[in-house]
N, C-alpha and C positions, 0 to 999 in steps of 0.2 A: 655196519661193519662189527666183527669181534676185532679185540687187541686178541697178542698173544703173551700170554703172562706163566713164567713161569714158576712151576708146580715143587719141583724137586732138580736139588740137586745133587752129586754124586760125586769119588772120586776115585784113582787108584793107583800108587807107585812100587815100580819093585821090591822088594825087602832089603837088595844088597843096594848099601849106603856106601859115598866113597868119600872121605874128606881129603881134604886138600892135601895135610898129611902123605895119605895114604896115593894119593895121585900121584903127589909130587916126586915122591918113590920108586913108581912103579915108571915115569916118567925119566927120571935119574937112570933105569936100568937101558935109557935110549937114547942118554947122553942130553939129554935136555933137560936144564936149567930150568925149575919153578920152584915155588915157596907160598905157603899158605900164605905168607902177609903180604908176596907178589901182589895172589889172587885174590885178594881179599881190599887189600886198597885201588886196583883197579876195577871189577867187576861187583864188589859188595857179597860175593859165593863164597860159602863157607865146604857142601856139601853138593851132590850129586845124589842121581838114586840111575844107575845100572841094572839095565836087564841079562842076568843069564845068559851063554848061549842058548838059541833055538827057541827064545822066547817071543813070537811078533807083538806086534801091532797092533791085531786084532783080541791076540787074548787082553792085553791093558784094554784098552777100550769093552772088551766084554765088561770086566768089575768095573770100570764103569758106572757102563752103565745100567749095571744089577743096584748098581746103588743106588745110583740117580734113582731109578725106579719105585725101589723100599723107599726111598725118602719123598717117591712125589704121594707112595699107594696104591699106585695100581701096576699093574699086571701089561706081560710084552706081548702078547693079542689083543688089547687097547692104541698099540702105535696105530698109524697108519702111516707116519713118514720118521723113515731114517737118514740121518746126514751125519755123515763120519769123515773131520776133516784131521788131513795128515798129509806127510810130504813122503812118507817113509811107508808106505802101500804092501802088507800081506803080499803080492804077486802083480803083476800088470793091469792083465782081468784073474775074476772077479774083482768088486770093487770091496773093498774093508768094509764098508758098508754094510754086502754081503753075505760077507762072514760074519759079521754081528752078527745078522738079522737072524741067522743058520745058529749059532751057538741059543741065544734069549729065548727061541722055538718061536718066534714068529712069520709068517707066514701070509702075501700077502702085501704090506704097505709096502711102498716105496722105499728103496735103499739107493744111497749111488755117495760118492767122493765128493769133498770138493778139496779142491788144492790150491791156497794163497800163501803155501810157507806161515812165519806168525804169527799171518793175519789170518790165516783156517776158519779159524774157529768163531772170530766177528763175523767175516761169513757169509759161513754155515747157519748160522742162529737167525740171519736178516734175510735166507732163501726159507727158510723154516717158518719163521714170521709172516715175510710176504708169503704163502702155502697156507698159512692162517689166515690173515685179510682174506684173503679172495677165495676163500671156501671151500681149498682144496682138502683141507686136514685143518683133522680138529685138535690129535695131541700128535708131538713129535718128539724124537727124544736126537737130540743134536751133540757129537760127542769129539773132543778135539785129540788126539793120540800121536805119539814120535816113538820110536823106538834110534832115536837123533843118535845113536853111539856104535849105532850100523854107517854113516856115514860119512868119520869125522878121521880124519887121517893124525893120527897119531904121534904125526912127529913135527905136527905147526901149532907149535904155544899159543898160538897167537885165535885160536876155536878153540880146541878142546877145549881148554879148559872152562869154556862158560855153559858147556849146555848135558839134559841129564834125559833122562829116560818118565813117561810118562803118559798117564789119561784124564780126561776132566769131563762130566756130561751134565747137561740138565734135560730136562725134561720141557717142556711147553704145551699148555692147553689151551683155548679159545675160551675164551670169557669177556663178558660184559663192563667186568672193570677192568679200568690201564690196567698192563703189563710194560711190554717194548710202549715206547712213545716219541722214540725219533733215532732216526740210523742213519749212514750214510757210506760207503766204500769208493776207495779211488785206490787207483793205480797209477801205473808210470812206466814201461814198458824197456823209456829212454835209461832207468836206469840202471837195469837189467842182471848188470856185469857185476852190482856194491856190491853183492852176497847170490850165491851160488849156488848151484852142484851141475855142472852142465856135461856128465858121463849125460850113457843111456845104452841101451842097450838092440846092437842090432846083427843078427844072422847069428847070436848063440858068444856072441864078444861086446865087452862094456869100450864102445868106442868114447874119448873124450875123457875127460877128468870128475869120476865115479866119488870125488871127495866134495865138500861144503870149503868156499873159497871166499874169504870177505873182507873188504874194504872195510876198518870197523871206525877211521873218521866217515868214512862218507853217510853215511850205515847212523851216526849218530848226530850230525847235521840234519835228515834226511827226519831221522825218526821224529827227535820233538818239533820241526820247522810244522811237518806237515799234521801229527796228532793236538798242536798248540789248534792248529786253523778246525782239523774238525771237531776240536772238543767243544768252539766257540759255537757252527756253523751247528750242531744236531742241538745244543742247549737255547738256539736261536729258532729252531723249527720248529722243537718243543713249548718255546714258549717262556722260557725258564733259564734263571741265569747259572750262572760256572757256582758263583756262591750258595746256590738252593742244591749240591749234589750233599747228599750223605755219605755216598765212600766214591773212589774212586780206583776200578781198577785194571791200569795197565798192562800190558804187555812185558811176563819179567827174560827184560832182555841186559842188563845192570844197574847197578842202583844209580849210578850217576846219572844216565838218561831218564830213569823215574821219579830224580832229585832233584833234574832239571826241570823233567817237565812241568814237574807240581810247582812248581817256583813261578813256573812263566804264568801256567793258569789261575795264579794265587789263590792256588788251596796249602791249608793247614799239611804238616805231615802223615799228623793224628788220621788227613781224612783218605791219606790212603792206604793204597793192603800193598804187602809187600812177603812175598814166598819163594824169591828168586835166594834169594840166602841160605836157603834152607835145599830148593827143586832146585838151583837154575836153570838155564834156560831149556826149558822144555817145548818150543814152538807153539806150533795149532793146541797145547794141551795145556799153555802157563795162566791164559785166561778163567779158561772152567773150573781148574784147581785153584787157581789161587781165591777167586770165589765160594770156591766149595770151603775150603778155610773159614775163612771172613765169616762166615752163613754159618758152618758149626759152630764155631766158636761163641757166637752169640750179637758177634759188630753188624752184620746184614739183617735186618730184622724187618720189619711188615709193616709199607707206610716209605720206608727209606728210597730215595734218588739215585738209582747207582751211573756211572758211566765204566765203563768196554769197552776199554781198547788195544787195535790192535798193529802192528808194522810192522813185515818183512820182505823176502828180497821178494820181487817180478819188476819193483818195487809197488808192494803193495800196503794199505793202510786203513785203517776203520773205526765207525765210533758204536755206542748201541749205546740210549740210555733207555734206563727201566724204570721201572716205579713198578717197587716185590706188592 
């Protein structure tokens, strides 16, 4: 049975960077008070990338996909599976994955979206691995892409300062060498209200609340508890210890969650990849973006053991353990 090995990665961030000071000035025009020090002290975020009007998730996803394909040294025609993790698709249908497929010039690959909010990329990566291990695919493109700025209530200081837009991608290929060696996906639908965007379109009208809503304290507790257990269980499955991990790439939601999780797992801070300060929370894009940054700056190297973790609305979470 083949392994699913990561052979390339890529990321894309919109060129428009919004600093905390810029955001605070904009919010002040709406009579909402915040500041750089307030945001940094509570979240660790210093800036975020925001799309210009009219820029779509599929456009960001295509850019990240092209970077990943170039890094892998393969053409789009070699793909037989394309999965996009997103909560902000261009349309109800067709899927964002099909739009990306068309943009790349691929024909014939299976293409579909996965929706597990901030856990979406981990869900999509595990799905692609299952296809490869079952012999249903040989080369897969997995993308996490979001335009979360379009679902934020810019009058809600508790959420609008947290998120940004972006896309990250990985190329997986069947290999006899170890690649993904452990994975676990979990969900608890009874916690659906702690993080949600509970609106929909019906008969041409928006029904319900179209904006992201979050119970920050509940998310913090659920995230730390679920991810700590998940990391340990995935290491047990793979027959390794937490101390064997070279790099942890967690969902980039909040520096407090990231730091607390690292302490719970007994990992040195130097082993934890952090991009939330520069990217903010890009939901399904956060894990592949952080992974790509650490690969391209030389931290993540061939042979390293890397833990990827996602957690988000649903309530969903998951871990993937990868030998590079």
